[in-house]
mmCIF file of the N, C-alpha and C atoms, coordinates in Angstrom:
data_MODEL
# 
_entry.id   MODEL 
# 
loop_
_atom_site.group_PDB 
_atom_site.id 
_atom_site.type_symbol 
_atom_site.label_atom_id 
_atom_site.label_alt_id 
_atom_site.label_comp_id 
_atom_site.label_asym_id 
_atom_site.label_entity_id 
_atom_site.label_seq_id 
_atom_site.pdbx_PDB_ins_code 
_atom_site.Cartn_x 
_atom_site.Cartn_y 
_atom_site.Cartn_z 
_atom_site.occupancy 
_atom_site.B_iso_or_equiv 
_atom_site.pdbx_formal_charge 
_atom_site.auth_seq_id 
_atom_site.auth_comp_id 
_atom_site.auth_asym_id 
_atom_site.auth_atom_id 
_atom_site.pdbx_PDB_model_num 
ATOM 1   N N  . UNK A 1 1  ? 87.558 144.656 44.016 1.00 0.00 ? 1  UNK A N  1 
ATOM 2   C CA . UNK A 1 1  ? 86.810 144.084 42.959 1.00 0.00 ? 1  UNK A CA 1 
ATOM 3   C C  . UNK A 1 1  ? 85.980 143.027 43.066 1.00 0.00 ? 1  UNK A C  1 
ATOM 4   N N  . UNK A 1 2  ? 84.822 143.180 42.549 1.00 0.00 ? 2  UNK A N  1 
ATOM 5   C CA . UNK A 1 2  ? 83.904 142.149 43.057 1.00 0.00 ? 2  UNK A CA 1 
ATOM 6   C C  . UNK A 1 2  ? 84.133 140.970 42.057 1.00 0.00 ? 2  UNK A C  1 
ATOM 7   N N  . UNK A 1 3  ? 83.455 139.619 42.370 1.00 0.00 ? 3  UNK A N  1 
ATOM 8   C CA . UNK A 1 3  ? 83.986 138.662 41.578 1.00 0.00 ? 3  UNK A CA 1 
ATOM 9   C C  . UNK A 1 3  ? 82.999 138.747 40.202 1.00 0.00 ? 3  UNK A C  1 
ATOM 10  N N  . UNK A 1 4  ? 82.249 139.408 40.056 1.00 0.00 ? 4  UNK A N  1 
ATOM 11  C CA . UNK A 1 4  ? 81.668 139.685 38.768 1.00 0.00 ? 4  UNK A CA 1 
ATOM 12  C C  . UNK A 1 4  ? 82.590 140.710 38.001 1.00 0.00 ? 4  UNK A C  1 
ATOM 13  N N  . UNK A 1 5  ? 83.030 141.384 38.530 1.00 0.00 ? 5  UNK A N  1 
ATOM 14  C CA . UNK A 1 5  ? 83.813 142.386 37.844 1.00 0.00 ? 5  UNK A CA 1 
ATOM 15  C C  . UNK A 1 5  ? 85.129 141.664 37.355 1.00 0.00 ? 5  UNK A C  1 
ATOM 16  N N  . UNK A 1 6  ? 85.687 140.779 38.252 1.00 0.00 ? 6  UNK A N  1 
ATOM 17  C CA . UNK A 1 6  ? 86.836 140.101 37.942 1.00 0.00 ? 6  UNK A CA 1 
ATOM 18  C C  . UNK A 1 6  ? 86.328 139.066 36.365 1.00 0.00 ? 6  UNK A C  1 
ATOM 19  N N  . UNK A 1 7  ? 85.251 138.267 36.630 1.00 0.00 ? 7  UNK A N  1 
ATOM 20  C CA . UNK A 1 7  ? 84.598 137.565 35.600 1.00 0.00 ? 7  UNK A CA 1 
ATOM 21  C C  . UNK A 1 7  ? 84.341 138.395 34.278 1.00 0.00 ? 7  UNK A C  1 
ATOM 22  N N  . UNK A 1 8  ? 83.943 139.627 34.378 1.00 0.00 ? 8  UNK A N  1 
ATOM 23  C CA . UNK A 1 8  ? 83.874 140.692 33.144 1.00 0.00 ? 8  UNK A CA 1 
ATOM 24  C C  . UNK A 1 8  ? 85.137 140.940 32.536 1.00 0.00 ? 8  UNK A C  1 
ATOM 25  N N  . UNK A 1 9  ? 86.280 140.892 33.606 1.00 0.00 ? 9  UNK A N  1 
ATOM 26  C CA . UNK A 1 9  ? 87.582 141.192 32.802 1.00 0.00 ? 9  UNK A CA 1 
ATOM 27  C C  . UNK A 1 9  ? 88.176 139.869 32.263 1.00 0.00 ? 9  UNK A C  1 
ATOM 28  N N  . UNK A 1 10 ? 87.860 138.811 32.701 1.00 0.00 ? 10 UNK A N  1 
ATOM 29  C CA . UNK A 1 10 ? 88.074 137.771 32.007 1.00 0.00 ? 10 UNK A CA 1 
ATOM 30  C C  . UNK A 1 10 ? 87.422 137.351 30.475 1.00 0.00 ? 10 UNK A C  1 
ATOM 31  N N  . UNK A 1 11 ? 86.137 137.753 30.706 1.00 0.00 ? 11 UNK A N  1 
ATOM 32  C CA . UNK A 1 11 ? 85.301 137.873 29.289 1.00 0.00 ? 11 UNK A CA 1 
ATOM 33  C C  . UNK A 1 11 ? 85.838 138.829 28.247 1.00 0.00 ? 11 UNK A C  1 
ATOM 34  N N  . UNK A 1 12 ? 86.073 140.130 28.877 1.00 0.00 ? 12 UNK A N  1 
ATOM 35  C CA . UNK A 1 12 ? 86.482 140.995 28.169 1.00 0.00 ? 12 UNK A CA 1 
ATOM 36  C C  . UNK A 1 12 ? 87.924 140.528 27.434 1.00 0.00 ? 12 UNK A C  1 
ATOM 37  N N  . UNK A 1 13 ? 88.843 140.092 28.094 1.00 0.00 ? 13 UNK A N  1 
ATOM 38  C CA . UNK A 1 13 ? 89.879 139.440 27.719 1.00 0.00 ? 13 UNK A CA 1 
ATOM 39  C C  . UNK A 1 13 ? 89.952 138.610 26.371 1.00 0.00 ? 13 UNK A C  1 
ATOM 40  N N  . UNK A 1 14 ? 89.224 137.427 26.944 1.00 0.00 ? 14 UNK A N  1 
ATOM 41  C CA . UNK A 1 14 ? 88.928 136.310 26.004 1.00 0.00 ? 14 UNK A CA 1 
ATOM 42  C C  . UNK A 1 14 ? 88.239 136.740 24.931 1.00 0.00 ? 14 UNK A C  1 
ATOM 43  N N  . UNK A 1 15 ? 86.976 137.441 24.783 1.00 0.00 ? 15 UNK A N  1 
ATOM 44  C CA . UNK A 1 15 ? 86.144 137.723 23.711 1.00 0.00 ? 15 UNK A CA 1 
ATOM 45  C C  . UNK A 1 15 ? 86.646 138.742 22.913 1.00 0.00 ? 15 UNK A C  1 
ATOM 46  N N  . UNK A 1 16 ? 87.414 139.529 23.270 1.00 0.00 ? 16 UNK A N  1 
ATOM 47  C CA . UNK A 1 16 ? 87.989 140.707 22.623 1.00 0.00 ? 16 UNK A CA 1 
ATOM 48  C C  . UNK A 1 16 ? 89.335 140.348 22.184 1.00 0.00 ? 16 UNK A C  1 
ATOM 49  N N  . UNK A 1 17 ? 90.237 139.290 22.805 1.00 0.00 ? 17 UNK A N  1 
ATOM 50  C CA . UNK A 1 17 ? 91.406 138.983 22.383 1.00 0.00 ? 17 UNK A CA 1 
ATOM 51  C C  . UNK A 1 17 ? 92.392 140.093 22.747 1.00 0.00 ? 17 UNK A C  1 
ATOM 52  N N  . UNK A 1 18 ? 92.289 140.444 24.032 1.00 0.00 ? 18 UNK A N  1 
ATOM 53  C CA . UNK A 1 18 ? 93.012 141.307 24.649 1.00 0.00 ? 18 UNK A CA 1 
ATOM 54  C C  . UNK A 1 18 ? 93.752 141.059 25.797 1.00 0.00 ? 18 UNK A C  1 
ATOM 55  N N  . UNK A 1 19 ? 95.094 141.267 26.032 1.00 0.00 ? 19 UNK A N  1 
ATOM 56  C CA . UNK A 1 19 ? 95.723 140.860 27.052 1.00 0.00 ? 19 UNK A CA 1 
ATOM 57  C C  . UNK A 1 19 ? 95.161 141.769 28.427 1.00 0.00 ? 19 UNK A C  1 
ATOM 58  N N  . UNK A 1 20 ? 95.146 140.657 29.373 1.00 0.00 ? 20 UNK A N  1 
ATOM 59  C CA . UNK A 1 20 ? 94.301 141.379 30.861 1.00 0.00 ? 20 UNK A CA 1 
ATOM 60  C C  . UNK A 1 20 ? 95.206 142.668 31.034 1.00 0.00 ? 20 UNK A C  1 
ATOM 61  N N  . UNK A 1 21 ? 96.507 142.809 31.068 1.00 0.00 ? 21 UNK A N  1 
ATOM 62  C CA . UNK A 1 21 ? 97.003 144.075 31.577 1.00 0.00 ? 21 UNK A CA 1 
ATOM 63  C C  . UNK A 1 21 ? 96.694 145.366 30.975 1.00 0.00 ? 21 UNK A C  1 
ATOM 64  N N  . UNK A 1 22 ? 95.984 145.094 29.524 1.00 0.00 ? 22 UNK A N  1 
ATOM 65  C CA . UNK A 1 22 ? 95.562 146.353 28.736 1.00 0.00 ? 22 UNK A CA 1 
ATOM 66  C C  . UNK A 1 22 ? 94.080 146.762 29.067 1.00 0.00 ? 22 UNK A C  1 
ATOM 67  N N  . UNK A 1 23 ? 93.824 145.869 29.995 1.00 0.00 ? 23 UNK A N  1 
ATOM 68  C CA . UNK A 1 23 ? 92.242 146.124 30.613 1.00 0.00 ? 23 UNK A CA 1 
ATOM 69  C C  . UNK A 1 23 ? 92.039 147.185 31.981 1.00 0.00 ? 23 UNK A C  1 
ATOM 70  N N  . UNK A 1 24 ? 92.403 148.165 31.646 1.00 0.00 ? 24 UNK A N  1 
ATOM 71  C CA . UNK A 1 24 ? 92.356 149.365 32.599 1.00 0.00 ? 24 UNK A CA 1 
ATOM 72  C C  . UNK A 1 24 ? 91.171 150.097 32.309 1.00 0.00 ? 24 UNK A C  1 
ATOM 73  N N  . UNK A 1 25 ? 90.728 150.451 33.701 1.00 0.00 ? 25 UNK A N  1 
ATOM 74  C CA . UNK A 1 25 ? 89.281 151.525 33.592 1.00 0.00 ? 25 UNK A CA 1 
ATOM 75  C C  . UNK A 1 25 ? 89.272 152.392 32.686 1.00 0.00 ? 25 UNK A C  1 
ATOM 76  N N  . UNK A 1 26 ? 90.379 153.242 32.151 1.00 0.00 ? 26 UNK A N  1 
ATOM 77  C CA . UNK A 1 26 ? 90.412 154.264 31.352 1.00 0.00 ? 26 UNK A CA 1 
ATOM 78  C C  . UNK A 1 26 ? 90.182 154.032 29.878 1.00 0.00 ? 26 UNK A C  1 
ATOM 79  N N  . UNK A 1 27 ? 90.623 152.540 29.685 1.00 0.00 ? 27 UNK A N  1 
ATOM 80  C CA . UNK A 1 27 ? 90.902 151.919 28.284 1.00 0.00 ? 27 UNK A CA 1 
ATOM 81  C C  . UNK A 1 27 ? 89.603 152.215 27.521 1.00 0.00 ? 27 UNK A C  1 
ATOM 82  N N  . UNK A 1 28 ? 89.714 152.753 26.502 1.00 0.00 ? 28 UNK A N  1 
ATOM 83  C CA . UNK A 1 28 ? 88.475 152.596 25.387 1.00 0.00 ? 28 UNK A CA 1 
ATOM 84  C C  . UNK A 1 28 ? 88.262 151.788 24.806 1.00 0.00 ? 28 UNK A C  1 
ATOM 85  N N  . UNK A 1 29 ? 86.979 151.142 24.602 1.00 0.00 ? 29 UNK A N  1 
ATOM 86  C CA . UNK A 1 29 ? 86.702 149.775 24.070 1.00 0.00 ? 29 UNK A CA 1 
ATOM 87  C C  . UNK A 1 29 ? 87.048 149.885 22.708 1.00 0.00 ? 29 UNK A C  1 
ATOM 88  N N  . UNK A 1 30 ? 86.801 151.032 21.748 1.00 0.00 ? 30 UNK A N  1 
ATOM 89  C CA . UNK A 1 30 ? 86.863 151.021 20.462 1.00 0.00 ? 30 UNK A CA 1 
ATOM 90  C C  . UNK A 1 30 ? 88.500 151.788 20.113 1.00 0.00 ? 30 UNK A C  1 
ATOM 91  N N  . UNK A 1 31 ? 88.805 152.861 20.619 1.00 0.00 ? 31 UNK A N  1 
ATOM 92  C CA . UNK A 1 31 ? 89.832 153.566 20.187 1.00 0.00 ? 31 UNK A CA 1 
ATOM 93  C C  . UNK A 1 31 ? 91.056 152.932 20.699 1.00 0.00 ? 31 UNK A C  1 
ATOM 94  N N  . UNK A 1 32 ? 90.947 152.387 21.938 1.00 0.00 ? 32 UNK A N  1 
ATOM 95  C CA . UNK A 1 32 ? 92.406 151.916 22.453 1.00 0.00 ? 32 UNK A CA 1 
ATOM 96  C C  . UNK A 1 32 ? 92.499 150.377 22.170 1.00 0.00 ? 32 UNK A C  1 
ATOM 97  N N  . UNK A 1 33 ? 91.465 149.630 22.399 1.00 0.00 ? 33 UNK A N  1 
ATOM 98  C CA . UNK A 1 33 ? 91.453 148.306 22.140 1.00 0.00 ? 33 UNK A CA 1 
ATOM 99  C C  . UNK A 1 33 ? 91.087 147.656 21.186 1.00 0.00 ? 33 UNK A C  1 
ATOM 100 N N  . UNK A 1 34 ? 90.590 148.488 20.047 1.00 0.00 ? 34 UNK A N  1 
ATOM 101 C CA . UNK A 1 34 ? 90.235 148.090 18.603 1.00 0.00 ? 34 UNK A CA 1 
ATOM 102 C C  . UNK A 1 34 ? 89.011 147.052 18.649 1.00 0.00 ? 34 UNK A C  1 
ATOM 103 N N  . UNK A 1 35 ? 88.233 147.086 19.427 1.00 0.00 ? 35 UNK A N  1 
ATOM 104 C CA . UNK A 1 35 ? 87.067 146.422 19.378 1.00 0.00 ? 35 UNK A CA 1 
ATOM 105 C C  . UNK A 1 35 ? 86.066 146.694 18.296 1.00 0.00 ? 35 UNK A C  1 
ATOM 106 N N  . UNK A 1 36 ? 85.807 146.241 17.585 1.00 0.00 ? 36 UNK A N  1 
ATOM 107 C CA . UNK A 1 36 ? 84.554 146.640 16.590 1.00 0.00 ? 36 UNK A CA 1 
ATOM 108 C C  . UNK A 1 36 ? 83.333 146.281 16.948 1.00 0.00 ? 36 UNK A C  1 
ATOM 109 N N  . UNK A 1 37 ? 82.226 146.651 15.964 1.00 0.00 ? 37 UNK A N  1 
ATOM 110 C CA . UNK A 1 37 ? 81.030 146.570 16.686 1.00 0.00 ? 37 UNK A CA 1 
ATOM 111 C C  . UNK A 1 37 ? 80.465 145.103 16.744 1.00 0.00 ? 37 UNK A C  1 
ATOM 112 N N  . UNK A 1 38 ? 80.980 144.002 15.670 1.00 0.00 ? 38 UNK A N  1 
ATOM 113 C CA . UNK A 1 38 ? 80.485 142.888 16.003 1.00 0.00 ? 38 UNK A CA 1 
ATOM 114 C C  . UNK A 1 38 ? 81.162 142.073 16.917 1.00 0.00 ? 38 UNK A C  1 
ATOM 115 N N  . UNK A 1 39 ? 82.386 142.327 17.301 1.00 0.00 ? 39 UNK A N  1 
ATOM 116 C CA . UNK A 1 39 ? 82.947 141.726 18.935 1.00 0.00 ? 39 UNK A CA 1 
ATOM 117 C C  . UNK A 1 39 ? 82.306 142.225 19.805 1.00 0.00 ? 39 UNK A C  1 
ATOM 118 N N  . UNK A 1 40 ? 81.944 143.800 19.790 1.00 0.00 ? 40 UNK A N  1 
ATOM 119 C CA . UNK A 1 40 ? 81.102 144.366 20.891 1.00 0.00 ? 40 UNK A CA 1 
ATOM 120 C C  . UNK A 1 40 ? 79.773 143.520 21.154 1.00 0.00 ? 40 UNK A C  1 
ATOM 121 N N  . UNK A 1 41 ? 79.195 143.099 20.170 1.00 0.00 ? 41 UNK A N  1 
ATOM 122 C CA . UNK A 1 41 ? 78.070 142.111 20.394 1.00 0.00 ? 41 UNK A CA 1 
ATOM 123 C C  . UNK A 1 41 ? 78.060 140.908 20.778 1.00 0.00 ? 41 UNK A C  1 
ATOM 124 N N  . UNK A 1 42 ? 79.297 140.316 20.515 1.00 0.00 ? 42 UNK A N  1 
ATOM 125 C CA . UNK A 1 42 ? 79.732 139.118 21.137 1.00 0.00 ? 42 UNK A CA 1 
ATOM 126 C C  . UNK A 1 42 ? 80.101 139.424 22.497 1.00 0.00 ? 42 UNK A C  1 
ATOM 127 N N  . UNK A 1 43 ? 80.555 140.331 22.931 1.00 0.00 ? 43 UNK A N  1 
ATOM 128 C CA . UNK A 1 43 ? 80.970 140.750 24.514 1.00 0.00 ? 43 UNK A CA 1 
ATOM 129 C C  . UNK A 1 43 ? 79.713 140.879 25.168 1.00 0.00 ? 43 UNK A C  1 
ATOM 130 N N  . UNK A 1 44 ? 78.837 141.680 24.491 1.00 0.00 ? 44 UNK A N  1 
ATOM 131 C CA . UNK A 1 44 ? 77.654 141.818 25.449 1.00 0.00 ? 44 UNK A CA 1 
ATOM 132 C C  . UNK A 1 44 ? 76.946 140.770 25.618 1.00 0.00 ? 44 UNK A C  1 
ATOM 133 N N  . UNK A 1 45 ? 76.647 139.897 24.607 1.00 0.00 ? 45 UNK A N  1 
ATOM 134 C CA . UNK A 1 45 ? 76.013 138.397 24.911 1.00 0.00 ? 45 UNK A CA 1 
ATOM 135 C C  . UNK A 1 45 ? 76.693 137.512 25.980 1.00 0.00 ? 45 UNK A C  1 
ATOM 136 N N  . UNK A 1 46 ? 77.975 137.657 25.827 1.00 0.00 ? 46 UNK A N  1 
ATOM 137 C CA . UNK A 1 46 ? 78.569 136.776 26.719 1.00 0.00 ? 46 UNK A CA 1 
ATOM 138 C C  . UNK A 1 46 ? 78.548 137.057 28.118 1.00 0.00 ? 46 UNK A C  1 
ATOM 139 N N  . UNK A 1 47 ? 78.457 138.640 28.155 1.00 0.00 ? 47 UNK A N  1 
ATOM 140 C CA . UNK A 1 47 ? 78.441 139.112 29.575 1.00 0.00 ? 47 UNK A CA 1 
ATOM 141 C C  . UNK A 1 47 ? 77.160 138.714 30.319 1.00 0.00 ? 47 UNK A C  1 
ATOM 142 N N  . UNK A 1 48 ? 75.914 138.794 29.414 1.00 0.00 ? 48 UNK A N  1 
ATOM 143 C CA . UNK A 1 48 ? 74.756 138.752 29.804 1.00 0.00 ? 48 UNK A CA 1 
ATOM 144 C C  . UNK A 1 48 ? 74.456 137.365 30.025 1.00 0.00 ? 48 UNK A C  1 
ATOM 145 N N  . UNK A 1 49 ? 74.961 136.283 29.324 1.00 0.00 ? 49 UNK A N  1 
ATOM 146 C CA . UNK A 1 49 ? 74.770 134.892 29.600 1.00 0.00 ? 49 UNK A CA 1 
ATOM 147 C C  . UNK A 1 49 ? 75.823 134.630 30.952 1.00 0.00 ? 49 UNK A C  1 
ATOM 148 N N  . UNK A 1 50 ? 76.899 134.788 30.937 1.00 0.00 ? 50 UNK A N  1 
ATOM 149 C CA . UNK A 1 50 ? 77.701 134.340 31.852 1.00 0.00 ? 50 UNK A CA 1 
ATOM 150 C C  . UNK A 1 50 ? 77.278 135.009 33.340 1.00 0.00 ? 50 UNK A C  1 
ATOM 151 N N  . UNK A 1 51 ? 77.220 136.506 33.284 1.00 0.00 ? 51 UNK A N  1 
ATOM 152 C CA . UNK A 1 51 ? 76.906 136.731 34.701 1.00 0.00 ? 51 UNK A CA 1 
ATOM 153 C C  . UNK A 1 51 ? 75.605 136.948 34.921 1.00 0.00 ? 51 UNK A C  1 
ATOM 154 N N  . UNK A 1 52 ? 74.565 136.436 33.892 1.00 0.00 ? 52 UNK A N  1 
ATOM 155 C CA . UNK A 1 52 ? 72.797 136.518 34.360 1.00 0.00 ? 52 UNK A CA 1 
ATOM 156 C C  . UNK A 1 52 ? 72.603 137.931 34.428 1.00 0.00 ? 52 UNK A C  1 
ATOM 157 N N  . UNK A 1 53 ? 72.894 138.991 33.563 1.00 0.00 ? 53 UNK A N  1 
ATOM 158 C CA . UNK A 1 53 ? 72.442 140.264 33.764 1.00 0.00 ? 53 UNK A CA 1 
ATOM 159 C C  . UNK A 1 53 ? 71.732 140.612 32.319 1.00 0.00 ? 53 UNK A C  1 
ATOM 160 N N  . UNK A 1 54 ? 70.932 141.884 32.110 1.00 0.00 ? 54 UNK A N  1 
ATOM 161 C CA . UNK A 1 54 ? 70.397 142.261 31.000 1.00 0.00 ? 54 UNK A CA 1 
ATOM 162 C C  . UNK A 1 54 ? 71.117 143.480 31.029 1.00 0.00 ? 54 UNK A C  1 
ATOM 163 N N  . UNK A 1 55 ? 71.680 143.866 29.881 1.00 0.00 ? 55 UNK A N  1 
ATOM 164 C CA . UNK A 1 55 ? 72.181 144.874 29.230 1.00 0.00 ? 55 UNK A CA 1 
ATOM 165 C C  . UNK A 1 55 ? 71.553 145.708 28.317 1.00 0.00 ? 55 UNK A C  1 
ATOM 166 N N  . UNK A 1 56 ? 70.618 146.792 28.404 1.00 0.00 ? 56 UNK A N  1 
ATOM 167 C CA . UNK A 1 56 ? 69.520 147.023 27.511 1.00 0.00 ? 56 UNK A CA 1 
ATOM 168 C C  . UNK A 1 56 ? 70.522 147.803 26.355 1.00 0.00 ? 56 UNK A C  1 
ATOM 169 N N  . UNK A 1 57 ? 69.986 148.004 25.197 1.00 0.00 ? 57 UNK A N  1 
ATOM 170 C CA . UNK A 1 57 ? 70.737 148.725 24.150 1.00 0.00 ? 57 UNK A CA 1 
ATOM 171 C C  . UNK A 1 57 ? 71.285 150.025 24.314 1.00 0.00 ? 57 UNK A C  1 
ATOM 172 N N  . UNK A 1 58 ? 70.311 150.720 24.932 1.00 0.00 ? 58 UNK A N  1 
ATOM 173 C CA . UNK A 1 58 ? 70.628 152.409 25.478 1.00 0.00 ? 58 UNK A CA 1 
ATOM 174 C C  . UNK A 1 58 ? 72.016 152.116 26.365 1.00 0.00 ? 58 UNK A C  1 
ATOM 175 N N  . UNK A 1 59 ? 72.168 151.238 27.351 1.00 0.00 ? 59 UNK A N  1 
ATOM 176 C CA . UNK A 1 59 ? 73.125 151.179 28.141 1.00 0.00 ? 59 UNK A CA 1 
ATOM 177 C C  . UNK A 1 59 ? 74.499 150.624 27.496 1.00 0.00 ? 59 UNK A C  1 
ATOM 178 N N  . UNK A 1 60 ? 74.096 149.867 26.729 1.00 0.00 ? 60 UNK A N  1 
ATOM 179 C CA . UNK A 1 60 ? 75.252 149.435 26.035 1.00 0.00 ? 60 UNK A CA 1 
ATOM 180 C C  . UNK A 1 60 ? 75.918 150.374 25.113 1.00 0.00 ? 60 UNK A C  1 
ATOM 181 N N  . UNK A 1 61 ? 75.168 151.049 24.583 1.00 0.00 ? 61 UNK A N  1 
ATOM 182 C CA . UNK A 1 61 ? 75.901 152.429 23.616 1.00 0.00 ? 61 UNK A CA 1 
ATOM 183 C C  . UNK A 1 61 ? 76.469 153.459 24.624 1.00 0.00 ? 61 UNK A C  1 
ATOM 184 N N  . UNK A 1 62 ? 76.221 153.291 26.037 1.00 0.00 ? 62 UNK A N  1 
ATOM 185 C CA . UNK A 1 62 ? 77.080 154.264 26.600 1.00 0.00 ? 62 UNK A CA 1 
ATOM 186 C C  . UNK A 1 62 ? 78.102 153.643 27.128 1.00 0.00 ? 62 UNK A C  1 
ATOM 187 N N  . UNK A 1 63 ? 78.487 152.441 27.072 1.00 0.00 ? 63 UNK A N  1 
ATOM 188 C CA . UNK A 1 63 ? 79.558 151.878 27.708 1.00 0.00 ? 63 UNK A CA 1 
ATOM 189 C C  . UNK A 1 63 ? 80.548 152.214 26.445 1.00 0.00 ? 63 UNK A C  1 
ATOM 190 N N  . UNK A 1 64 ? 81.734 153.143 27.028 1.00 0.00 ? 64 UNK A N  1 
ATOM 191 C CA . UNK A 1 64 ? 83.000 153.499 25.911 1.00 0.00 ? 64 UNK A CA 1 
ATOM 192 C C  . UNK A 1 64 ? 84.097 153.097 26.544 1.00 0.00 ? 64 UNK A C  1 
ATOM 193 N N  . UNK A 1 65 ? 84.353 152.613 27.915 1.00 0.00 ? 65 UNK A N  1 
ATOM 194 C CA . UNK A 1 65 ? 85.727 152.251 28.711 1.00 0.00 ? 65 UNK A CA 1 
ATOM 195 C C  . UNK A 1 65 ? 85.437 150.943 29.170 1.00 0.00 ? 65 UNK A C  1 
ATOM 196 N N  . UNK A 1 66 ? 86.488 150.344 29.563 1.00 0.00 ? 66 UNK A N  1 
ATOM 197 C CA . UNK A 1 66 ? 86.470 149.261 30.427 1.00 0.00 ? 66 UNK A CA 1 
ATOM 198 C C  . UNK A 1 66 ? 85.680 149.528 31.653 1.00 0.00 ? 66 UNK A C  1 
ATOM 199 N N  . UNK A 1 67 ? 86.137 150.757 32.132 1.00 0.00 ? 67 UNK A N  1 
ATOM 200 C CA . UNK A 1 67 ? 85.503 151.179 33.590 1.00 0.00 ? 67 UNK A CA 1 
ATOM 201 C C  . UNK A 1 67 ? 84.053 151.128 33.228 1.00 0.00 ? 67 UNK A C  1 
ATOM 202 N N  . UNK A 1 68 ? 83.487 151.540 32.310 1.00 0.00 ? 68 UNK A N  1 
ATOM 203 C CA . UNK A 1 68 ? 82.081 151.686 32.058 1.00 0.00 ? 68 UNK A CA 1 
ATOM 204 C C  . UNK A 1 68 ? 81.164 150.483 32.259 1.00 0.00 ? 68 UNK A C  1 
ATOM 205 N N  . UNK A 1 69 ? 82.264 149.610 31.715 1.00 0.00 ? 69 UNK A N  1 
ATOM 206 C CA . UNK A 1 69 ? 81.834 148.051 31.586 1.00 0.00 ? 69 UNK A CA 1 
ATOM 207 C C  . UNK A 1 69 ? 81.509 147.405 33.198 1.00 0.00 ? 69 UNK A C  1 
ATOM 208 N N  . UNK A 1 70 ? 82.742 147.738 33.792 1.00 0.00 ? 70 UNK A N  1 
ATOM 209 C CA . UNK A 1 70 ? 82.635 147.202 35.038 1.00 0.00 ? 70 UNK A CA 1 
ATOM 210 C C  . UNK A 1 70 ? 81.927 148.059 36.077 1.00 0.00 ? 70 UNK A C  1 
ATOM 211 N N  . UNK A 1 71 ? 81.735 149.201 35.991 1.00 0.00 ? 71 UNK A N  1 
ATOM 212 C CA . UNK A 1 71 ? 80.772 149.774 36.658 1.00 0.00 ? 71 UNK A CA 1 
ATOM 213 C C  . UNK A 1 71 ? 79.342 149.323 36.975 1.00 0.00 ? 71 UNK A C  1 
ATOM 214 N N  . UNK A 1 72 ? 78.773 148.942 35.322 1.00 0.00 ? 72 UNK A N  1 
ATOM 215 C CA . UNK A 1 72 ? 77.534 148.690 34.941 1.00 0.00 ? 72 UNK A CA 1 
ATOM 216 C C  . UNK A 1 72 ? 77.330 147.203 35.740 1.00 0.00 ? 72 UNK A C  1 
ATOM 217 N N  . UNK A 1 73 ? 78.267 146.275 35.486 1.00 0.00 ? 73 UNK A N  1 
ATOM 218 C CA . UNK A 1 73 ? 78.488 144.875 35.946 1.00 0.00 ? 73 UNK A CA 1 
ATOM 219 C C  . UNK A 1 73 ? 78.520 145.092 37.690 1.00 0.00 ? 73 UNK A C  1 
ATOM 220 N N  . UNK A 1 74 ? 78.952 146.017 38.197 1.00 0.00 ? 74 UNK A N  1 
ATOM 221 C CA . UNK A 1 74 ? 78.957 146.167 39.850 1.00 0.00 ? 74 UNK A CA 1 
ATOM 222 C C  . UNK A 1 74 ? 77.791 146.665 40.433 1.00 0.00 ? 74 UNK A C  1 
ATOM 223 N N  . UNK A 1 75 ? 77.084 147.711 39.426 1.00 0.00 ? 75 UNK A N  1 
ATOM 224 C CA . UNK A 1 75 ? 75.711 148.198 39.740 1.00 0.00 ? 75 UNK A CA 1 
ATOM 225 C C  . UNK A 1 75 ? 74.555 147.305 39.298 1.00 0.00 ? 75 UNK A C  1 
ATOM 226 N N  . UNK A 1 76 ? 74.510 146.392 38.315 1.00 0.00 ? 76 UNK A N  1 
ATOM 227 C CA . UNK A 1 76 ? 73.496 145.518 38.036 1.00 0.00 ? 76 UNK A CA 1 
ATOM 228 C C  . UNK A 1 76 ? 73.741 144.182 38.086 1.00 0.00 ? 76 UNK A C  1 
ATOM 229 N N  . UNK A 1 77 ? 73.898 143.641 39.546 1.00 0.00 ? 77 UNK A N  1 
ATOM 230 C CA . UNK A 1 77 ? 74.369 142.315 40.044 1.00 0.00 ? 77 UNK A CA 1 
ATOM 231 C C  . UNK A 1 77 ? 73.403 141.389 39.211 1.00 0.00 ? 77 UNK A C  1 
ATOM 232 N N  . UNK A 1 78 ? 74.069 140.144 38.912 1.00 0.00 ? 78 UNK A N  1 
ATOM 233 C CA . UNK A 1 78 ? 73.243 139.105 38.204 1.00 0.00 ? 78 UNK A CA 1 
ATOM 234 C C  . UNK A 1 78 ? 72.500 138.183 39.012 1.00 0.00 ? 78 UNK A C  1 
ATOM 235 N N  . UNK A 1 79 ? 72.055 137.011 38.471 1.00 0.00 ? 79 UNK A N  1 
ATOM 236 C CA . UNK A 1 79 ? 71.339 136.176 39.298 1.00 0.00 ? 79 UNK A CA 1 
ATOM 237 C C  . UNK A 1 79 ? 72.185 135.100 39.927 1.00 0.00 ? 79 UNK A C  1 
# 
């Protein structure tokens, strides 16, 4: 796991108030972790700011699982 992915997990846990052990790649953000749209926006903004990345709305809408978030972070390194 890259340092950016580790940071993304830390952000997910903090912003979404979800224990780190629940953040497995197959966990669905809405259905399994009960993350609503407001928290999702907070999460995306924090990921962008902390990791220096840009997450277009289209890509954000495609992120359904923790694994999707980690894959995006890994494939789109920040500054």
